[in-house]
C-alpha positions, 0 to 999 in steps of 0.5 A: 328538730335541732339536736345537740348530742352530748357524750362523756359523762359518768362517775368519777372520783374526786380529783379526777377528770372527765371530758364532755363532748357536744356535737351540733349541726354545722349550720348551728355550730358555725354561728352560735355561741356554745356553752355548758350549763349544769343543774344539781338536784333542787338547784337552778340551772347555771352557766358553767362555761361558754365559748364565742365564735371568736374563741373567747371564753367565759367561766363560772368562778367555781370552775375557773382554773379547773375546766376548759371549754374548746371548739373543734370547728371541723367536727362541729363539736364543743368540749368541756375538759373537767379536771380536779373534779369536786363532789359539788360538780355533781350535776346534769350538764347541758350543752347549749347553743345560743345566738340572740334569742335563739337557744338550742339544748342538749338532753343533759348528761349526768356527771357524778363525782364521788368523795 
């Protein structure tokens, strides 16, 4: 089945930066909106950022000005650059590919921000 492969998570100090990567099959990447979601323990999964095929982006209010989502089309990869990280950013981050009712998910990658 379709695999979205995530990398780049880990432990970082508050104020630091991480970059998450998500590689997708080209057939999926080329026609899907790509996004990042996150889920903290005991919380619901929430949208962090997404990027449309057109390149337009949307961000959760909590990450605006700190996170940047981008697509590298030649590599079939979406990135989430996370700067000025806060402890409340700690969560499992999930890569998502969406088109209409079709959704594909990565396995999730841990991001931990220490205070």
